[in-house]
DRENZAKE-643276 format. One record per residue: residue in one letter; x, y, z of N, C-alpha, C in turn. Coordinates in steps of 0.02 Angstrom, whole numbers, padded with zeros to 5 digits. Layout:
! residues N
@residu: A; npx: X; npy: Y; npz: Z; capx: X; capy: Y; capz: Z; cpx: X; cpy: Y; cpz: Z
...
! end
This chain:
! residues 48
@residu: X; npx: 00947; npy: 07205; npz: 03450; capx: 00988; capy: 07195; capz: 03509; cpx: 00943; cpy: 07200; cpz: 03571
@residu: X; npx: 00951; npy: 07154; npz: 03615; capx: 00910; capy: 07153; capz: 03676; cpx: 00950; cpy: 07179; cpz: 03735
@residu: X; npx: 00918; npy: 07218; npz: 03777; capx: 00949; capy: 07243; capz: 03839; cpx: 00913; cpy: 07210; cpz: 03897
@residu: X; npx: 00951; npy: 07180; npz: 03941; capx: 00921; capy: 07144; capz: 03997; cpx: 00949; cpy: 07174; cpz: 04061
@residu: X; npx: 00904; npy: 07195; npz: 04105; capx: 00925; capy: 07222; capz: 04169; cpx: 00919; cpy: 07168; cpz: 04222
@residu: X; npx: 00974; npy: 07153; npz: 04253; capx: 00974; capy: 07106; capz: 04309; cpx: 00984; cpy: 07146; cpz: 04372
@residu: X; npx: 00937; npy: 07143; npz: 04416; capx: 00941; capy: 07182; capz: 04478; cpx: 00996; cpy: 07157; cpz: 04524
@residu: X; npx: 01007; npy: 07193; npz: 04579; capx: 01060; capy: 07174; capz: 04625; cpx: 01048; cpy: 07106; cpz: 04658
@residu: X; npx: 00986; npy: 07085; npz: 04664; capx: 00972; capy: 07020; capz: 04694; cpx: 00999; cpy: 06962; cpz: 04653
@residu: X; npx: 00996; npy: 06969; npz: 04588; capx: 01020; capy: 06916; capz: 04543; cpx: 01096; cpy: 06909; cpz: 04549
@residu: X; npx: 01130; npy: 06965; npz: 04552; capx: 01203; capy: 06964; capz: 04559; cpx: 01224; cpy: 06931; cpz: 04625
@residu: X; npx: 01189; npy: 06947; npz: 04678; capx: 01204; capy: 06916; capz: 04743; cpx: 01190; cpy: 06842; cpz: 04742
@residu: X; npx: 01137; npy: 06822; npz: 04709; capx: 01120; capy: 06751; capz: 04704; cpx: 01172; cpy: 06712; cpz: 04664
@residu: X; npx: 01195; npy: 06741; npz: 04609; capx: 01246; capy: 06708; capz: 04569; cpx: 01311; cpy: 06702; cpz: 04608
@residu: X; npx: 01329; npy: 06755; npz: 04644; capx: 01390; capy: 06753; capz: 04685; cpx: 01384; cpy: 06700; cpz: 04740
@residu: X; npx: 01327; npy: 06694; npz: 04771; capx: 01316; capy: 06644; capz: 04823; cpx: 01322; cpy: 06574; cpz: 04795
@residu: X; npx: 01294; npy: 06562; npz: 04736; capx: 01298; capy: 06497; capz: 04704; cpx: 01370; cpy: 06479; cpz: 04687
@residu: X; npx: 01408; npy: 06527; npz: 04661; capx: 01478; capy: 06514; capz: 04643; cpx: 01518; cpy: 06498; cpz: 04706
@residu: X; npx: 01508; npy: 06537; npz: 04760; capx: 01544; capy: 06523; capz: 04822; cpx: 01525; cpy: 06454; cpz: 04849
@residu: X; npx: 01461; npy: 06437; npz: 04845; capx: 01439; capy: 06371; capz: 04868; cpx: 01470; cpy: 06314; cpz: 04829
@residu: X; npx: 01476; npy: 06322; npz: 04764; capx: 01506; capy: 06270; capz: 04722; cpx: 01581; cpy: 06262; cpz: 04739
@residu: X; npx: 01616; npy: 06318; npz: 04749; capx: 01687; capy: 06315; capz: 04767; cpx: 01695; cpy: 06280; cpz: 04835
@residu: X; npx: 01654; npy: 06296; npz: 04884; capx: 01658; capy: 06264; capz: 04950; cpx: 01643; cpy: 06189; cpz: 04943
@residu: X; npx: 01593; npy: 06172; npz: 04902; capx: 01576; capy: 06102; capz: 04892; cpx: 01636; cpy: 06063; cpz: 04863
@residu: X; npx: 01669; npy: 06092; npz: 04813; capx: 01727; capy: 06058; capz: 04782; cpx: 01784; cpy: 06051; cpz: 04833
@residu: X; npx: 01797; npy: 06103; npz: 04872; capx: 01851; capy: 06098; capz: 04922; cpx: 01835; cpy: 06046; cpz: 04976
@residu: X; npx: 01773; npy: 06044; npz: 04999; capx: 01754; capy: 05994; capz: 05049; cpx: 01758; cpy: 05923; cpz: 05021
@residu: X; npx: 01740; npy: 05915; npz: 04959; capx: 01745; capy: 05849; capz: 04927; cpx: 01817; cpy: 05826; cpz: 04923
@residu: X; npx: 01861; npy: 05870; npz: 04901; capx: 01932; capy: 05853; capz: 04897; cpx: 01960; cpy: 05838; cpz: 04967
@residu: X; npx: 01942; npy: 05879; npz: 05016; capx: 01966; capy: 05868; capz: 05085; cpx: 01943; cpy: 05800; cpz: 05111
@residu: X; npx: 01880; npy: 05782; npz: 05097; capx: 01854; capy: 05718; capz: 05121; cpx: 01891; cpy: 05660; cpz: 05089
@residu: X; npx: 01901; npy: 05663; npz: 05023; capx: 01935; capy: 05608; capz: 04990; cpx: 02008; cpy: 05602; cpz: 05009
@residu: X; npx: 02039; npy: 05656; npz: 05030; capx: 02109; capy: 05654; capz: 05051; cpx: 02116; cpy: 05639; cpz: 05125
@residu: X; npx: 02069; npy: 05662; npz: 05167; capx: 02076; capy: 05656; capz: 05240; cpx: 02070; cpy: 05584; cpz: 05265
@residu: X; npx: 02021; npy: 05547; npz: 05240; capx: 02010; capy: 05480; capz: 05268; cpx: 02067; cpy: 05432; cpz: 05253
@residu: X; npx: 02098; npy: 05431; npz: 05194; capx: 02157; capy: 05387; capz: 05185; cpx: 02216; cpy: 05409; cpz: 05229
@residu: X; npx: 02225; npy: 05473; npz: 05238; capx: 02279; capy: 05497; capz: 05282; cpx: 02265; cpy: 05476; cpz: 05354
@residu: X; npx: 02203; npy: 05482; npz: 05376; capx: 02184; capy: 05464; capz: 05444; cpx: 02195; cpy: 05388; cpz: 05455
@residu: X; npx: 02176; npy: 05348; npz: 05406; capx: 02185; capy: 05276; capz: 05411; cpx: 02259; cpy: 05259; cpz: 05414
@residu: X; npx: 02300; npy: 05292; npz: 05374; capx: 02372; capy: 05280; capz: 05374; cpx: 02402; cpy: 05298; cpz: 05442
@residu: X; npx: 02382; npy: 05353; npz: 05471; capx: 02409; capy: 05374; capz: 05535; cpx: 02387; cpy: 05326; cpz: 05590
@residu: X; npx: 02327; npy: 05300; npz: 05586; capx: 02303; capy: 05253; capz: 05635; cpx: 02343; cpy: 05188; cpz: 05632
@residu: X; npx: 02357; npy: 05163; npz: 05572; capx: 02397; capy: 05103; capz: 05564; cpx: 02468; cpy: 05114; cpz: 05590
@residu: X; npx: 02494; npy: 05174; npz: 05577; capx: 02563; capy: 05189; capz: 05598; cpx: 02568; cpy: 05191; cpz: 05674
@residu: X; npx: 02518; npy: 05217; npz: 05707; capx: 02519; capy: 05220; capz: 05780; cpx: 02514; cpy: 05150; cpz: 05811
@residu: X; npx: 02474; npy: 05107; npz: 05781; capx: 02467; capy: 05039; capz: 05808; cpx: 02531; cpy: 04999; cpz: 05800
@residu: X; npx: 02567; npy: 05009; npz: 05744; capx: 02628; capy: 04970; capz: 05732; cpx: 02686; cpy: 04992; cpz: 05776
@residu: X; npx: 02686; npy: 05053; npz: 05800; capx: 02743; capy: 05076; capz: 05840; cpx: 02732; cpy: 05068; cpz: 05914
! end
């Protein structure tokens, strides 16, 4: 059986990477949803 010590720096790095990935996914979803909504609102304003 192997015992591996990961110092506090590794834990902080892993946490930072996980938070970065979550933010990346949220920004990607926001971008793909925002531009069609913006285009729809722009068309709606022009027609009225």
